[in-house]
N, C-alpha and C positions, 0 to 999 in steps of 0.2 A: 168288748170295750174294757179298757183297763184304767183304773184311777189309782195312782200311787200317792202316798203322803211322804213328805220329806221334812224332817226337823232341821232347820237351817243353821241354828246356832247352838250346837251341843256343847256341854261343859266338859264332857269326857274327852280325854286325849289318848291317842294310841301311840305306838312307836314303830319306827323302821330302824332296824339295826343290821350291822354286818354279821353274816353267819361265819365268816372266816376271812383270812387275808387274801383268798382267791377272788380276783375281781369278777370272774365269771360265775361265782356261786350266787344262788338266789338269796335275797335278803330275808331276814326274819321280820315278818309283818304281824303286828297285833293291833287290830283296829280298836279294841277296847270299847266297843260301842256304848254300852250302858253302865259304865263304871260309876257314873253319877246318877243317883236315883231320879233326879229331875229329868234326865234324858229319857229314861225308861217311861216315866209318866207322860211326857210330851209325845213320844212315839206311839204309845197306846191311844192317847187322845186323837192323834192324827188318823189312826186306823178307824176309830169310832166316827170321826167326822166324814171320812171317805165313805164309810158304810151309809151314813145318813144321807149324803149327797146321792149315792146310787139308788136309794130307796124313794127318791122324790117321784111324784106322779108324772112329771114331764119326761122322765127317763124310762118309765115303765115299758113302753113299746120296744125299747132297745136292750133291756136287761132280761135275759132268760133266767139266770140264776147266779148266785154268788158262788164262785169257784174257790177263791182264796180270800181270806183264810178259811172260808166255808161256814155254813150256818151252825155247825157244832161248836165253833169257837165263840163262846159267849162271855166268859169271865175275863177280867184283866189278865189273870194268869194264863188262860188259854191264848189270848192275843200275844202275850209276852213270849210264850213257847213258839207260836207261829213266827213272831219277829226274829227270835234267835235262829230259827231254821232258815229264814228267808231274807234276812237283812243284807244290805249291800251298800256300798258307798256310791255316791253320785260322781265319783272321780273328779272332784274339784279341789285337789290339795293345794294349800297355800301355807305361807308362814314359816318355811324352813330356814329362811335367811333374814332374821330380824333386822329392820332398818333402825338406826339410831347411833348413840354414842356411849351407851353403858357397856358393861362387861359382857353382856349377852348378845350385843349387836354384831351382825356379820357385815352389813353394808352401811355406808353413810347416806346422807340425803342426795348425794351425787351418784348413788348406786354403785360406787366403787367398793370392792371388798377390802375391809380393813386388813392391812399388813401384806397385801399382795399388789404388785404393780401390774397394770394392764388388764385387770379383770373386773368386770361389773356384772351385776345380776339385774336383768331387765325383764323380769317376768313375775308371775303371781307369788313367787317365793318371798317377796318383800312385803306382801300384804299381811297386816297383823291378824286378820281373821277372814273367814270365808264371807264374801258379800252376800246379801240377800237376793242373789240372782245367779245366773250362769256366769262362770268366771271368764268367759271368752272376751267380752268387751272390756272389762277392767284390765285384763292381762294385756290386750292389745294397747290400751292406753299407757300402761307402764312401759311397754316396749317402745312406743312412739316417744314418750317422754325421755327415755334413755337415749334414743336416737338423737333427739334434739339437744340433750346435754352434751353428748359426744361431739356433735357437729357445731357446738357453740351457738345454737339458734336461740334467739330471744323468745321468751314465752309469748304465746298468742295473747292479744288483748282480751279483756273480759267480754263475754257475749252479752248483748242487750236483748231482752225480750221485747216484743212489740209494745206492751204497755209501758215499758221503761223508756222507749224511744219517744213516745207521745206525751210523756209526763216530764215536764221541765224541772220538777222538784229535785234537789240534790238528794242522793241516796248514799248510804255507806256501802263501800265496795270491799270485797275480799278477792284478791288476786292470788290464787294458790300457785306457787312456783315449784 
């Protein structure tokens, strides 16, 4: 049985840079996981909570022993050392093509790349930060929205929940387009 903890909203930011002008050369990647002390603290707390969950009586018949980080990792420093040796990304990169109109924006609200004709970004690159979920569904949503924009399709009408259909009182509506 494995239980992983994942801190979903880190403050630290890594970099991906070109290593040379050769397009086949591997990039220089620095995840910079715990540059912000808050990220380190939250990651250690996640490990502690995972341990606490695995020590619950209901799981006792299924847990033979803690293998990682192991019973010898006791202090926050021990857990940090374990984290440094075993940390990984969940491979949900987002935010490389900022949406907006300021000097740092790459695409507009129509997903068109500023300064280039015929190019749009219709994926998780336009998200401002990693959502608190797997990025698959939100990325599909951005792609579908991009498809609708390209095809000049009108936005779908707002969805009504069952309680809203049965309640005749007027409600404020937000229709995000």
